[in-house]
PyMOL commands that place a pseudoatom at each C-alpha (Angstrom):
pseudoatom trace, name=CA, resn=UNK, resi=1, chain=A, elem=C, hetatm=0, pos=[-84.156, 97.150, 79.658]
pseudoatom trace, name=CA, resn=UNK, resi=2, chain=A, elem=C, hetatm=0, pos=[-83.911, 95.596, 76.435]
pseudoatom trace, name=CA, resn=UNK, resi=3, chain=A, elem=C, hetatm=0, pos=[-81.593, 96.775, 73.637]
pseudoatom trace, name=CA, resn=UNK, resi=4, chain=A, elem=C, hetatm=0, pos=[-84.253, 98.297, 71.470]
pseudoatom trace, name=CA, resn=UNK, resi=5, chain=A, elem=C, hetatm=0, pos=[-85.379, 100.596, 74.257]
pseudoatom trace, name=CA, resn=UNK, resi=6, chain=A, elem=C, hetatm=0, pos=[-81.708, 101.444, 75.094]
pseudoatom trace, name=CA, resn=UNK, resi=7, chain=A, elem=C, hetatm=0, pos=[-81.213, 102.749, 71.453]
pseudoatom trace, name=CA, resn=UNK, resi=8, chain=A, elem=C, hetatm=0, pos=[-84.661, 104.747, 71.343]
pseudoatom trace, name=CA, resn=UNK, resi=9, chain=A, elem=C, hetatm=0, pos=[-83.413, 106.459, 74.251]
pseudoatom trace, name=CA, resn=UNK, resi=10, chain=A, elem=C, hetatm=0, pos=[-79.859, 107.362, 73.029]
pseudoatom trace, name=CA, resn=UNK, resi=11, chain=A, elem=C, hetatm=0, pos=[-81.438, 108.281, 69.909]
pseudoatom trace, name=CA, resn=UNK, resi=12, chain=A, elem=C, hetatm=0, pos=[-83.694, 110.459, 71.453]
pseudoatom trace, name=CA, resn=UNK, resi=13, chain=A, elem=C, hetatm=0, pos=[-80.733, 112.221, 73.416]
pseudoatom trace, name=CA, resn=UNK, resi=14, chain=A, elem=C, hetatm=0, pos=[-78.535, 112.246, 70.559]
pseudoatom trace, name=CA, resn=UNK, resi=15, chain=A, elem=C, hetatm=0, pos=[-81.734, 114.570, 68.856]
pseudoatom trace, name=CA, resn=UNK, resi=16, chain=A, elem=C, hetatm=0, pos=[-82.096, 116.709, 71.928]
pseudoatom trace, name=CA, resn=UNK, resi=17, chain=A, elem=C, hetatm=0, pos=[-78.333, 117.092, 72.038]
pseudoatom trace, name=CA, resn=UNK, resi=18, chain=A, elem=C, hetatm=0, pos=[-78.150, 118.090, 68.245]
pseudoatom trace, name=CA, resn=UNK, resi=19, chain=A, elem=C, hetatm=0, pos=[-81.328, 120.776, 69.274]
pseudoatom trace, name=CA, resn=UNK, resi=20, chain=A, elem=C, hetatm=0, pos=[-79.364, 122.254, 71.854]
pseudoatom trace, name=CA, resn=UNK, resi=21, chain=A, elem=C, hetatm=0, pos=[-76.147, 122.644, 69.791]
pseudoatom trace, name=CA, resn=UNK, resi=22, chain=A, elem=C, hetatm=0, pos=[-78.017, 124.232, 66.978]
pseudoatom trace, name=CA, resn=UNK, resi=23, chain=A, elem=C, hetatm=0, pos=[-79.585, 126.864, 69.407]
pseudoatom trace, name=CA, resn=UNK, resi=24, chain=A, elem=C, hetatm=0, pos=[-76.703, 127.409, 70.847]
pseudoatom trace, name=CA, resn=UNK, resi=25, chain=A, elem=C, hetatm=0, pos=[-74.710, 127.971, 67.794]
pseudoatom trace, name=CA, resn=UNK, resi=26, chain=A, elem=C, hetatm=0, pos=[-77.896, 130.338, 66.682]
pseudoatom trace, name=CA, resn=UNK, resi=27, chain=A, elem=C, hetatm=0, pos=[-77.471, 132.478, 70.218]
pseudoatom trace, name=CA, resn=UNK, resi=28, chain=A, elem=C, hetatm=0, pos=[-73.624, 132.582, 69.545]
pseudoatom trace, name=CA, resn=UNK, resi=29, chain=A, elem=C, hetatm=0, pos=[-73.894, 133.878, 66.269]
pseudoatom trace, name=CA, resn=UNK, resi=30, chain=A, elem=C, hetatm=0, pos=[-76.424, 136.094, 67.542]
pseudoatom trace, name=CA, resn=UNK, resi=31, chain=A, elem=C, hetatm=0, pos=[-73.693, 137.209, 70.270]
pseudoatom trace, name=CA, resn=UNK, resi=32, chain=A, elem=C, hetatm=0, pos=[-71.079, 137.609, 68.110]
pseudoatom trace, name=CA, resn=UNK, resi=33, chain=A, elem=C, hetatm=0, pos=[-73.135, 140.036, 65.587]
pseudoatom trace, name=CA, resn=UNK, resi=34, chain=A, elem=C, hetatm=0, pos=[-74.359, 142.086, 68.807]
pseudoatom trace, name=CA, resn=UNK, resi=35, chain=A, elem=C, hetatm=0, pos=[-70.809, 142.306, 69.755]
pseudoatom trace, name=CA, resn=UNK, resi=36, chain=A, elem=C, hetatm=0, pos=[-69.893, 143.551, 66.521]
pseudoatom trace, name=CA, resn=UNK, resi=37, chain=A, elem=C, hetatm=0, pos=[-72.551, 146.238, 66.221]
pseudoatom trace, name=CA, resn=UNK, resi=38, chain=A, elem=C, hetatm=0, pos=[-71.599, 147.205, 70.039]
pseudoatom trace, name=CA, resn=UNK, resi=39, chain=A, elem=C, hetatm=0, pos=[-68.144, 147.932, 68.959]
pseudoatom trace, name=CA, resn=UNK, resi=40, chain=A, elem=C, hetatm=0, pos=[-69.278, 149.883, 65.689]
pseudoatom trace, name=CA, resn=UNK, resi=41, chain=A, elem=C, hetatm=0, pos=[-71.518, 151.921, 68.033]
pseudoatom trace, name=CA, resn=UNK, resi=42, chain=A, elem=C, hetatm=0, pos=[-68.586, 152.501, 70.691]
pseudoatom trace, name=CA, resn=UNK, resi=43, chain=A, elem=C, hetatm=0, pos=[-66.553, 153.773, 67.779]
pseudoatom trace, name=CA, resn=UNK, resi=44, chain=A, elem=C, hetatm=0, pos=[-69.485, 156.120, 66.485]
pseudoatom trace, name=CA, resn=UNK, resi=45, chain=A, elem=C, hetatm=0, pos=[-69.972, 157.499, 69.790]
pseudoatom trace, name=CA, resn=UNK, resi=46, chain=A, elem=C, hetatm=0, pos=[-66.323, 158.033, 70.215]
pseudoatom trace, name=CA, resn=UNK, resi=47, chain=A, elem=C, hetatm=0, pos=[-66.060, 159.669, 66.949]
pseudoatom trace, name=CA, resn=UNK, resi=48, chain=A, elem=C, hetatm=0, pos=[-69.006, 161.868, 67.803]
pseudoatom trace, name=CA, resn=UNK, resi=49, chain=A, elem=C, hetatm=0, pos=[-67.699, 162.683, 71.210]
pseudoatom trace, name=CA, resn=UNK, resi=50, chain=A, elem=C, hetatm=0, pos=[-64.114, 163.606, 69.347]
pseudoatom trace, name=CA, resn=UNK, resi=51, chain=A, elem=C, hetatm=0, pos=[-66.467, 166.047, 66.880]
pseudoatom trace, name=CA, resn=UNK, resi=52, chain=A, elem=C, hetatm=0, pos=[-68.690, 167.477, 69.525]
pseudoatom trace, name=CA, resn=UNK, resi=53, chain=A, elem=C, hetatm=0, pos=[-65.034, 168.646, 71.333]
pseudoatom trace, name=CA, resn=UNK, resi=54, chain=A, elem=C, hetatm=0, pos=[-63.788, 170.130, 68.463]
pseudoatom trace, name=CA, resn=UNK, resi=55, chain=A, elem=C, hetatm=0, pos=[-66.927, 172.042, 67.408]
pseudoatom trace, name=CA, resn=UNK, resi=56, chain=A, elem=C, hetatm=0, pos=[-66.901, 173.209, 70.953]
pseudoatom trace, name=CA, resn=UNK, resi=57, chain=A, elem=C, hetatm=0, pos=[-63.691, 174.533, 70.664]
pseudoatom trace, name=CA, resn=UNK, resi=58, chain=A, elem=C, hetatm=0, pos=[-64.259, 176.488, 67.472]
pseudoatom trace, name=CA, resn=UNK, resi=59, chain=A, elem=C, hetatm=0, pos=[-67.439, 178.093, 69.062]
pseudoatom trace, name=CA, resn=UNK, resi=60, chain=A, elem=C, hetatm=0, pos=[-65.521, 178.859, 72.153]
pseudoatom trace, name=CA, resn=UNK, resi=61, chain=A, elem=C, hetatm=0, pos=[-62.371, 180.567, 69.428]
pseudoatom trace, name=CA, resn=UNK, resi=62, chain=A, elem=C, hetatm=0, pos=[-65.263, 182.658, 67.744]
pseudoatom trace, name=CA, resn=UNK, resi=63, chain=A, elem=C, hetatm=0, pos=[-66.731, 183.823, 71.111]
pseudoatom trace, name=CA, resn=UNK, resi=64, chain=A, elem=C, hetatm=0, pos=[-65.094, 186.756, 72.729]
pseudoatom trace, name=CA, resn=UNK, resi=65, chain=A, elem=C, hetatm=0, pos=[-66.138, 188.461, 76.125]
pseudoatom trace, name=CA, resn=UNK, resi=66, chain=A, elem=C, hetatm=0, pos=[-64.417, 191.847, 76.819]
pseudoatom trace, name=CA, resn=UNK, resi=67, chain=A, elem=C, hetatm=0, pos=[-65.371, 193.043, 80.151]
pseudoatom trace, name=CA, resn=UNK, resi=68, chain=A, elem=C, hetatm=0, pos=[-64.195, 196.278, 81.749]
pseudoatom trace, name=CA, resn=UNK, resi=69, chain=A, elem=C, hetatm=0, pos=[-65.285, 198.533, 78.522]
pseudoatom trace, name=CA, resn=UNK, resi=70, chain=A, elem=C, hetatm=0, pos=[-67.621, 200.925, 79.691]
pseudoatom trace, name=CA, resn=UNK, resi=71, chain=A, elem=C, hetatm=0, pos=[-70.364, 200.991, 76.782]
pseudoatom trace, name=CA, resn=UNK, resi=72, chain=A, elem=C, hetatm=0, pos=[-72.203, 204.617, 77.024]
pseudoatom trace, name=CA, resn=UNK, resi=73, chain=A, elem=C, hetatm=0, pos=[-73.665, 205.991, 74.190]
pseudoatom trace, name=CA, resn=UNK, resi=74, chain=A, elem=C, hetatm=0, pos=[-73.728, 205.134, 70.411]
pseudoatom trace, name=CA, resn=UNK, resi=75, chain=A, elem=C, hetatm=0, pos=[-71.303, 207.528, 69.604]
pseudoatom trace, name=CA, resn=UNK, resi=76, chain=A, elem=C, hetatm=0, pos=[-68.614, 205.629, 71.409]
pseudoatom trace, name=CA, resn=UNK, resi=77, chain=A, elem=C, hetatm=0, pos=[-68.966, 202.711, 69.281]
pseudoatom trace, name=CA, resn=UNK, resi=78, chain=A, elem=C, hetatm=0, pos=[-65.673, 203.386, 67.421]
pseudoatom trace, name=CA, resn=UNK, resi=79, chain=A, elem=C, hetatm=0, pos=[-63.828, 204.073, 70.655]
pseudoatom trace, name=CA, resn=UNK, resi=80, chain=A, elem=C, hetatm=0, pos=[-65.099, 200.639, 71.659]
pseudoatom trace, name=CA, resn=UNK, resi=81, chain=A, elem=C, hetatm=0, pos=[-64.166, 198.800, 68.786]
pseudoatom trace, name=CA, resn=UNK, resi=82, chain=A, elem=C, hetatm=0, pos=[-60.874, 200.252, 69.284]
pseudoatom trace, name=CA, resn=UNK, resi=83, chain=A, elem=C, hetatm=0, pos=[-60.284, 199.537, 72.805]
pseudoatom trace, name=CA, resn=UNK, resi=84, chain=A, elem=C, hetatm=0, pos=[-61.393, 195.613, 71.712]
pseudoatom trace, name=CA, resn=UNK, resi=85, chain=A, elem=C, hetatm=0, pos=[-59.116, 195.835, 68.784]
pseudoatom trace, name=CA, resn=UNK, resi=86, chain=A, elem=C, hetatm=0, pos=[-56.321, 196.742, 71.203]
pseudoatom trace, name=CA, resn=UNK, resi=87, chain=A, elem=C, hetatm=0, pos=[-57.192, 194.300, 73.637]
pseudoatom trace, name=CA, resn=UNK, resi=88, chain=A, elem=C, hetatm=0, pos=[-57.301, 191.478, 70.935]
pseudoatom trace, name=CA, resn=UNK, resi=89, chain=A, elem=C, hetatm=0, pos=[-53.560, 192.510, 69.705]
pseudoatom trace, name=CA, resn=UNK, resi=90, chain=A, elem=C, hetatm=0, pos=[-52.220, 192.338, 73.162]
pseudoatom trace, name=CA, resn=UNK, resi=91, chain=A, elem=C, hetatm=0, pos=[-53.575, 189.047, 73.417]
pseudoatom trace, name=CA, resn=UNK, resi=92, chain=A, elem=C, hetatm=0, pos=[-52.715, 187.867, 69.817]
pseudoatom trace, name=CA, resn=UNK, resi=93, chain=A, elem=C, hetatm=0, pos=[-56.408, 187.114, 68.872]
pseudoatom trace, name=CA, resn=UNK, resi=94, chain=A, elem=C, hetatm=0, pos=[-56.940, 186.734, 65.159]
pseudoatom trace, name=CA, resn=UNK, resi=95, chain=A, elem=C, hetatm=0, pos=[-60.585, 188.163, 64.653]
pseudoatom trace, name=CA, resn=UNK, resi=96, chain=A, elem=C, hetatm=0, pos=[-62.413, 189.309, 61.544]
pseudoatom trace, name=CA, resn=UNK, resi=97, chain=A, elem=C, hetatm=0, pos=[-64.873, 191.792, 61.798]
pseudoatom trace, name=CA, resn=UNK, resi=98, chain=A, elem=C, hetatm=0, pos=[-68.178, 191.320, 60.609]
pseudoatom trace, name=CA, resn=UNK, resi=99, chain=A, elem=C, hetatm=0, pos=[-69.988, 194.336, 58.844]
for i in range(1, 99): cmd.bond("trace and resi %d" % i, "trace and resi %d" % (i + 1))
show_as sticks, trace
zoom trace
């Protein structure tokens, strides 16, 4: 092989390496962007999970199910409310009545 041909092969290899390095740099940049986006999304999901749990706790606080009180006629409505108030006071549950 003559020197000129060797130089052409060397230059060609060098150009190929340069192209490969550019592509690798682009891939690395994109991967870092995706990694950062992934971190942000995980953080957002975690915050939403915490918020959902908090909201579920709030809903559970506001829902009170009382069993064992015999609901009869409508005129017992006042009695039933009184019994429920007594139970809630015993359990130290603070509930405001809605009118």
